[in-house]
C-alpha positions in Angstrom: -80.6 -186.0 3.6 -76.8 -186.0 2.4 -75.0 -183.7 0.6 -73.4 -186.4 -1.7 -71.6 -189.5 -1.6 -68.9 -189.8 1.2 -70.6 -187.2 3.5 -70.7 -188.2 7.0 -73.6 -186.7 9.4 -72.1 -185.9 12.7 -74.5 -186.2 15.7 -76.3 -183.1 17.2 -77.1 -181.8 20.4 -80.6 -183.6 20.5 -78.7 -187.3 19.4 -78.1 -189.1 22.7 -76.5 -192.1 21.3 -73.3 -190.5 21.1 -71.1 -190.9 23.9 -69.6 -187.6 24.1 -73.1 -185.7 23.9 -74.1 -188.1 26.8 -71.1 -187.2 28.8 -71.6 -183.5 28.4 -75.5 -183.6 29.2 -74.6 -185.3 32.4 -72.0 -182.8 33.7 -74.4 -180.0 32.8 -77.3 -181.9 34.5 -74.9 -182.1 37.7 -74.0 -178.4 37.6 -77.5 -177.2 37.0 -79.0 -179.5 40.0 -76.1 -178.1 42.0 -77.1 -174.4 41.3 -81.1 -175.2 41.5 -80.1 -176.9 45.0 -78.3 -174.1 46.0 -80.9 -171.7 45.1 -83.6 -173.5 46.5 -81.8 -174.1 49.6 -81.4 -170.4 50.1 -85.1 -169.7 49.3 -86.8 -172.4 51.7 -84.0 -171.4 54.5 -86.5 -170.5 57.1 -88.8 -173.8 56.6 -85.4 -175.9 56.6 -84.7 -174.5 59.9 -88.1 -175.1 61.0 -87.8 -178.4 60.2 -84.3 -178.8 61.8 -85.7 -177.2 64.8 -88.5 -179.8 65.1 -86.0 -182.6 64.8 -83.7 -180.7 67.7 -87.1 -180.6 69.8 -87.9 -184.4 68.8 -84.3 -185.0 70.4 -85.4 -183.7 73.4 -88.4 -185.5 73.6 -86.6 -188.8 72.7 -84.1 -188.2 75.2 -86.6 -187.9 77.9 -88.7 -191.0 76.7 -85.7 -193.0 76.7 -84.5 -191.7 80.1 -88.1 -192.4 81.8 -87.8 -195.9 80.3 -85.0 -196.8 82.5 -87.4 -196.2 85.7 -90.6 -197.2 83.9 -91.0 -200.0 81.6 -94.0 -199.2 80.0 -94.8 -198.9 76.0 -92.8 -196.1 74.3 -96.1 -194.2 73.5 -97.1 -193.8 77.0 -93.9 -192.6 78.3 -93.6 -190.0 75.7 -97.2 -188.8 76.6 -95.7 -188.6 80.0 -92.9 -186.4 78.9 -95.3 -184.0 76.8 -97.7 -183.7 79.5 -95.2 -183.0 82.2 -93.4 -180.3 80.0 -96.9 -178.8 79.4 -97.9 -178.9 83.1 -94.4 -177.2 84.0 -95.0 -174.3 81.6 -98.8 -173.8 82.9 -97.6 -173.8 86.4 -94.8 -171.4 85.7 -97.0 -168.8 83.9 -100.1 -169.5 86.4 -98.4 -168.9 89.5 -95.6 -166.7 88.6 -96.8 -165.0 85.5 -98.2 -161.9 87.3 -95.2 -161.4 89.2 -92.8 -162.0 86.5 -94.7 -159.5 84.3 -94.4 -156.7 86.9 -90.7 -157.7 87.0 -90.3 -157.7 83.6 -91.5 -154.1 83.4 -89.4 -153.0 86.0 -86.4 -154.8 84.4 -87.0 -152.8 81.3 -87.2 -149.7 83.2 -83.9 -150.5 85.1 -81.6 -151.7 82.2 -82.9 -148.5 80.5 -81.8 -146.2 83.3 -78.4 -147.8 83.9 -77.4 -148.4 80.3 -78.4 -144.2 80.0 -75.9 -143.7 82.8 -73.2 -146.0 81.3 -73.2 -144.4 78.1 -73.5 -140.9 79.7 -70.4 -141.6 81.7 -68.8 -143.1 78.3 -69.9 -139.9 76.2 -68.4 -137.8 79.3 -64.9 -139.3 78.8 -65.1 -139.2 75.1 -65.4 -142.9 74.4 -68.6 -142.6 72.3 -70.0 -139.7 70.6 -72.8 -137.7 72.2 -76.4 -138.0 71.6 -76.3 -141.5 70.4 -78.3 -143.0 73.2 -79.2 -146.6 74.1 -81.9 -146.8 71.6 -79.7 -145.9 68.5 -77.0 -148.3 69.4 -79.5 -150.7 70.1 -80.7 -150.3 66.6 -77.3 -150.7 65.1 -76.6 -153.7 67.0 -79.8 -155.4 66.1 -79.4 -153.9 62.3 -75.9 -155.6 62.2 -77.1 -158.8 63.8 -78.8 -159.7 60.7 -82.5 -160.1 58.8 -85.3 -161.5 60.4 -88.2 -162.1 57.9 -91.4 -160.0 58.9 -93.4 -163.3 59.4 -91.0 -164.6 61.9 -90.5 -161.5 63.4 -94.1 -160.7 64.5 -95.5 -162.4 67.5 -97.8 -164.1 65.4 -95.2 -165.6 63.4 -93.0 -166.5 66.2 -95.8 -168.5 67.8 -96.6 -170.1 64.5 -93.1 -171.0 64.1 -92.8 -172.4 67.7 -95.9 -174.5 67.2 -94.8 -176.1 64.2 -91.4 -177.0 65.6 -93.5 -178.8 68.6 -95.7 -180.4 66.1 -92.5 -181.9 64.0 -90.9 -182.7 67.0 -93.7 -184.7 68.3 -94.3 -186.4 65.0 -90.7 -187.2 64.6 -90.4 -189.0 68.2 -93.7 -190.9 67.9 -91.9 -192.9 65.0 -88.5 -192.1 64.4 -87.7 -195.3 62.3 -90.3 -194.4 59.8 -88.6 -191.2 58.8 -85.1 -193.1 58.6 -86.2 -195.7 56.5 -87.8 -193.0 54.2 -84.7 -191.3 53.7 -82.7 -194.6 53.5 -85.0 -195.6 50.8 -83.7 -192.9 48.3 -80.1 -194.4 48.8 -78.6 -197.2 47.0 -78.8 -200.6 48.8 -75.0 -200.9 49.7 -75.0 -197.6 51.4 -78.0 -198.2 53.6 -76.1 -199.8 56.7 -73.6 -197.0 56.7 -76.6 -194.5 56.6 -78.3 -196.4 59.4 -75.0 -196.3 61.8 -74.4 -192.5 61.0 -78.2 -191.9 61.5 -77.8 -193.6 65.0 -74.6 -191.5 65.8 -76.3 -188.3 64.9 -79.3 -189.2 67.0 -77.3 -190.1 70.1 -74.9 -186.8 69.8 -78.1 -184.7 69.5 -79.8 -186.2 72.4 -76.6 -185.9 74.6 -76.1 -182.2 73.3 -79.6 -181.0 74.2 -79.5 -183.3 77.6 -76.6 -181.2 78.5 -78.0 -178.1 77.3 -81.1 -178.6 79.4 -79.1 -179.4 82.4 -76.9 -176.1 81.8 -80.3 -174.2 81.4 -81.4 -175.5 84.8 -78.2 -174.9 86.9 -77.8 -171.5 85.6 -81.2 -170.5 85.8 -81.9 -172.0 89.6 -78.5 -171.0 90.6 -78.8 -167.4 89.5 -82.2 -167.1 91.2 -81.2 -168.6 94.5 -77.7 -166.6 94.5 -79.2 -163.1 93.7 -82.1 -163.6 96.1 -79.7 -164.4 98.8 -77.9 -161.3 97.8 -80.8 -159.1 98.0 -80.6 -158.2 94.2 -84.0 -157.3 92.8 -85.9 -159.2 90.3 -84.0 -162.5 91.1 -86.6 -164.7 89.8 -87.2 -162.9 86.4 -83.2 -162.9 86.0 -83.1 -166.6 86.9 -85.7 -167.3 84.1 -83.9 -165.1 81.6 -80.3 -166.4 82.5 -82.0 -170.2 82.1 -83.3 -169.5 78.7 -80.5 -167.6 77.5 -78.1 -170.5 78.4 -79.4 -172.3 75.1 -77.4 -169.9 73.2 -73.8 -170.6 74.1 -71.3 -167.5 74.3 -73.9 -165.0 73.3 -76.4 -166.0 75.8 -74.2 -165.8 78.4 -72.8 -162.5 77.4 -76.5 -160.9 77.4 -77.5 -162.5 80.6 -74.4 -161.2 82.6 -74.9 -157.6 81.1 -78.6 -158.0 82.7 -77.4 -159.3 86.1 -74.8 -156.7 86.5 -76.8 -153.5 85.3 -79.6 -154.8 87.8 -77.5 -155.4 90.4 -75.9 -152.0 90.6 -79.3 -150.7 90.4 -79.8 -151.6 93.8 -76.4 -150.6 95.4 -72.6 -150.8 94.9 -72.6 -154.0 97.3 -75.3 -155.5 95.1 -73.5 -155.1 92.1 -70.2 -156.7 93.2 -72.5 -159.6 94.6 -74.2 -159.6 91.1 -70.8 -159.9 89.2 -69.8 -162.9 91.6 -72.9 -164.7 91.0 -72.5 -164.4 87.4 -68.8 -165.5 87.6 -69.5 -168.5 89.6 -72.5 -169.7 87.7 -70.3 -169.4 84.5 -67.4 -171.3 86.2 -69.7 -174.1 87.1 -71.1 -174.3 83.3 -68.1 -173.9 81.8 -65.7 -176.3 83.9 -68.0 -178.8 85.3 -71.2 -179.1 82.8 -69.6 -178.4 79.4 -66.8 -180.7 79.8 -68.7 -183.5 80.9 -71.2 -183.1 78.1 -68.5 -182.7 75.4 -66.8 -186.1 76.7 -70.1 -187.9 75.8 -71.5 -186.0 72.8 -69.3 -183.8 70.5 -66.3 -181.2 71.5 -67.0 -178.0 69.7 -64.4 -175.1 69.6 -66.0 -172.1 71.3 -64.6 -170.0 68.6 -66.4 -172.3 65.9 -69.7 -172.0 67.8 -69.4 -168.5 68.3 -68.5 -168.0 64.5 -71.4 -170.1 63.5 -74.0 -168.3 65.7 -72.9 -164.8 64.1 -73.1 -166.3 60.5 -76.3 -168.2 60.9 -77.8 -165.2 63.1 -76.8 -162.7 60.4 -78.3 -165.1 57.5 -81.5 -166.1 59.3 -82.1 -164.1 62.6 -83.0 -165.6 65.9 -83.9 -168.9 64.8 -80.6 -169.5 63.1 -78.6 -167.9 66.1 -80.4 -170.7 68.4 -80.0 -173.7 66.2 -76.5 -173.0 65.2 -74.7 -175.1 67.8 -76.6 -178.4 67.2 -76.3 -177.9 63.5 -72.6 -177.4 63.7 -72.4 -180.5 65.9 -74.6 -182.7 63.3 -72.2 -181.2 60.5 -69.2 -182.4 62.4 -70.6 -186.1 63.2 -71.6 -186.4 59.4 -68.0 -185.3 58.3 -66.4 -187.5 60.7 -68.7 -190.4 59.7 -67.8 -189.8 55.9 -64.2 -190.0 56.8 -64.5 -193.2 58.8 -66.5 -194.6 55.7 -63.8 -193.5 53.2 -61.1 -195.0 55.3 -63.0 -198.2 55.6 -63.7 -198.3 52.0 -59.9 -197.7 51.3 -58.9 -200.6 53.6 -61.3 -202.9 51.7 -60.0 -201.9 48.4 -56.4 -202.4 49.8 -57.0 -205.9 51.3 -58.7 -206.9 47.8 
């Protein structure tokens, strides 16, 4: 309807033919989509971390499969099966032959650490360094509380086993046919961007494989070296301490601190000489890992600043618990490779435009 001759109707919000309306709707949709994406990322943080953990585990399996292919020229599926069976056999062997011994040592380790920590905090309280009556348990609760939140389903033993099983299954599926998932992601990109995506995916996969290979090498060197040297010095529970040191080596910086505290506490429980030997063992193992293994891996993968890795571990650990703490290092490495790839692509596009 019109109010009279000469009156012109202005387009309303439901009229998409106006250029200004379309532009404003596009801007609003972008901001709304960004807000929804951030909210979904936060709500789905734990499943996303499980998926990323599966990708990291898949990179380990893929690296072993590729390495086996250098000496055993058979089909990829058979090589992957051999790697999976070998890993499962090693785990079963460890639990079957050393399970009972390690279980007994684990109880002794808990009692030893509790006793040594009580003595340490008692001495600190007598010197006025910490308040009296705090105790190890209270300080431990404060440290765990400040470390961050763990959702109940991940914090329970059943949740941890379920999460581990999902990571393993995702990793195996990704390793069986990695190109399938690459093509699936590339399908959502414009045709002209797909070659850049494939190149970036190859770089990220190679970096992750090399990073995980170096991590496994460091875990083996630290675990076996700690076990043999502690056993040579007569430190009790050397086998358990070696296994814990090897497992904690997957967490750079924080894992080394935790394993060092355990080694020193157990060492001094056996006497002053054993304690000094335990300190020497810890220093030697960390020097070998920090000055030989880590630089060699950094040259072949991605060089990450220690402060950056530690900051990411604290941040992801506070936000997502132990899973975020474990995956902080590979996640930072992938983000760095992604940003470097985008910078190279932007520079290449700028060069092409300038030449044009």
